[in-house]
C-alpha positions as CSV (number, residue, x, y, z in Angstrom):
1,X,-73.0,9.4,-1.4
2,X,-69.3,10.3,-1.8
3,X,-69.8,13.2,0.7
4,X,-71.3,10.8,3.3
5,X,-68.5,8.3,2.7
6,X,-65.9,11.0,3.0
7,X,-67.4,12.3,6.3
8,X,-67.5,8.7,7.7
9,X,-63.9,8.0,6.7
10,X,-62.8,11.3,8.3
11,X,-64.7,10.5,11.5
12,X,-62.9,7.1,11.6
13,X,-59.5,8.7,11.2
14,X,-60.2,11.3,13.9
15,X,-61.8,8.9,16.4
16,X,-59.6,5.8,15.9
17,X,-56.4,7.1,17.5
18,X,-58.3,8.3,20.6
19,X,-60.0,4.9,21.0
20,X,-56.7,3.0,20.9
21,X,-54.2,5.6,22.1
22,X,-54.5,5.1,25.9
23,X,-51.3,3.2,25.7
24,X,-50.5,3.3,29.4
25,X,-53.8,1.5,30.4
26,X,-52.9,-1.4,32.7
27,X,-49.3,-0.4,33.1
28,X,-47.4,-0.7,36.4
29,X,-44.6,1.8,37.3
30,X,-41.9,1.5,39.9
31,X,-41.7,5.1,41.2
32,X,-38.7,6.6,43.1
33,X,-39.2,9.7,45.2
34,X,-36.1,11.6,46.4
35,X,-37.2,14.3,48.9
36,X,-35.3,17.1,50.5
37,X,-36.7,19.8,52.8
38,X,-37.0,21.2,56.2
39,X,-38.5,19.6,59.4
40,X,-39.9,21.6,62.2
41,X,-39.9,20.6,65.9
42,X,-42.5,21.6,68.4
43,X,-39.9,23.9,70.0
44,X,-39.7,25.9,66.8
45,X,-36.3,24.5,65.7
46,X,-35.7,23.8,62.0
47,X,-33.7,20.9,60.7
48,X,-32.9,19.1,57.4
49,X,-35.2,16.4,56.3
50,X,-34.5,14.0,53.4
51,X,-35.2,10.6,52.2
52,X,-35.7,8.2,49.2
53,X,-38.8,6.2,48.9
54,X,-40.1,3.6,46.5
55,X,-43.8,3.2,45.6
56,X,-45.7,1.4,42.8
57,X,-48.3,3.0,40.6
58,X,-51.0,1.2,38.7
59,X,-52.4,3.2,35.7
60,X,-55.8,2.8,34.1
61,X,-57.6,4.7,31.2
62,X,-60.2,7.2,32.5
63,X,-63.0,9.2,31.1
64,X,-62.5,12.4,33.2
65,X,-60.1,15.2,32.5
66,X,-57.1,15.6,34.8
67,X,-55.8,18.6,32.9
68,X,-57.1,21.2,30.5
69,X,-55.2,19.7,27.5
70,X,-56.1,17.4,24.7
71,X,-54.8,13.9,25.2
72,X,-55.3,10.7,27.0
73,X,-56.7,10.7,30.5
74,X,-55.7,8.2,33.2
75,X,-56.4,7.4,36.8
76,X,-53.9,5.7,39.1
77,X,-53.6,4.0,42.5
78,X,-50.4,4.2,44.4
79,X,-49.1,1.3,46.5
80,X,-46.8,2.0,49.4
81,X,-45.3,0.1,52.3
82,X,-47.1,1.0,55.6
83,X,-45.4,-0.9,58.4
84,X,-44.6,-4.2,56.8
85,X,-47.7,-4.3,54.5
86,X,-47.9,-3.0,50.9
87,X,-51.3,-1.3,50.4
88,X,-53.0,1.4,48.4
89,X,-51.9,4.8,49.9
90,X,-53.4,7.3,47.4
91,X,-54.9,7.7,44.1
92,X,-55.2,10.4,41.5
93,X,-55.3,11.3,37.8
94,X,-53.2,12.7,35.0
95,X,-53.4,13.5,31.3
96,X,-50.8,12.8,28.6
97,X,-50.9,15.1,25.6
98,X,-51.4,13.6,22.1
99,X,-47.7,13.3,21.5
100,X,-47.2,11.4,24.8
101,X,-44.2,13.5,26.0
102,X,-45.6,14.6,29.4
103,X,-47.7,13.7,32.3
104,X,-49.9,16.6,33.6
105,X,-52.3,16.7,36.5
106,X,-54.5,19.3,38.1
107,X,-53.7,22.8,36.8
108,X,-53.0,24.0,40.4
109,X,-51.5,21.0,42.2
110,X,-50.1,18.9,39.3
111,X,-50.0,15.1,39.9
112,X,-50.3,14.4,43.6
113,X,-48.8,11.4,45.4
114,X,-49.3,10.8,49.1
115,X,-46.1,8.8,49.9
116,X,-45.8,6.9,53.2
117,X,-42.6,7.5,55.1
118,X,-41.1,4.0,55.7
119,X,-40.2,2.9,59.3
120,X,-36.6,3.0,58.3
121,X,-36.9,6.8,58.1
122,X,-38.8,7.1,61.4
123,X,-42.2,6.9,59.8
124,X,-45.0,5.4,61.8
125,X,-48.1,6.5,59.9
126,X,-46.2,9.5,58.5
127,X,-46.5,10.6,54.9
128,X,-45.5,13.4,52.6
129,X,-47.6,14.9,49.8
130,X,-45.7,15.3,46.5
131,X,-46.9,17.5,43.7
132,X,-45.2,17.4,40.2
133,X,-45.4,17.5,36.4
134,X,-43.3,15.0,34.5
135,X,-41.6,14.5,31.2
136,X,-42.7,11.1,29.7
137,X,-40.9,8.7,27.2
138,X,-42.9,5.9,25.7
139,X,-41.6,3.1,23.5
140,X,-44.0,1.0,21.4
141,X,-43.4,-2.4,19.8
142,X,-44.1,-3.1,16.1
143,X,-47.8,-3.7,16.8
144,X,-48.0,-0.2,18.5
145,X,-48.4,-1.8,22.0
146,X,-46.6,-0.4,25.0
147,X,-43.0,-1.8,25.2
148,X,-41.8,0.4,28.0
149,X,-42.3,3.8,29.5
150,X,-40.5,6.1,31.9
151,X,-41.0,9.5,33.4
152,X,-39.0,12.2,35.3
153,X,-40.4,15.1,37.2
154,X,-39.7,18.6,36.0
155,X,-39.5,19.6,39.7
156,X,-41.6,18.6,42.6
157,X,-43.0,20.3,45.7
158,X,-43.7,18.9,49.1
159,X,-46.2,21.4,50.5
160,X,-47.0,19.3,53.6
161,X,-46.1,16.1,55.4
162,X,-44.9,14.6,58.6
163,X,-41.8,12.5,59.5
164,X,-41.2,11.3,63.0
165,X,-44.4,13.1,63.8
166,X,-43.0,16.5,62.9
167,X,-44.1,18.7,60.0
168,X,-42.0,18.8,56.9
169,X,-42.0,20.8,53.7
170,X,-39.6,20.9,50.7
171,X,-38.9,19.7,47.2
172,X,-38.8,16.3,45.5
173,X,-37.6,14.5,42.4
174,X,-39.9,11.8,41.1
175,X,-39.1,9.2,38.5
176,X,-40.7,6.0,37.3
177,X,-40.4,3.2,34.8
178,X,-42.7,0.5,33.8
179,X,-42.2,-2.8,35.7
180,X,-43.4,-6.3,35.0
181,X,-46.2,-7.0,37.5
182,X,-44.6,-10.3,38.4
183,X,-41.6,-8.3,39.8
184,X,-43.8,-6.4,42.4
185,X,-42.8,-6.8,46.0
186,X,-46.4,-7.8,46.9
187,X,-48.8,-10.4,45.3
188,X,-51.6,-9.3,43.0
189,X,-55.0,-10.7,44.1
190,X,-57.4,-11.8,41.4
């Protein structure tokens, strides 16, 4: 009987943190992308391309693995401004290790964001793909609920994209911090 009780207690200790540890579930992040790279004209000329973009990420707990590490798995949807309308522009997944100090995506591509190029940068349906891995900081309150979180990329790659209809490639810095959903620049439905 003692052995059965010990095994049950051990199972509760091992399983309890994973059931309640998906601390980012339901969080909104305001995400800043700072991009620098090269643009290519149809005539074969190369020029500098750069811009700063703001998008919003909604994170949910997930069952599938985004990376081959032990931790919490999440999916996200990314909202960006297309024309004058905020809409879902991409989605993806990431994993946070047990110590919640990083955000890791696909082993080959990292976390992938498809970021719309706003009209103020010449974008008219243009977007850039940004691949990155990030350092994560999480603060909890006394009840172990999420108080705030922030992340910064450890480097970012723009393997493809278009601006003003021309191909662009380059690098990017990505950072984000939790934001109160009532502060979003678009209304939440439902």
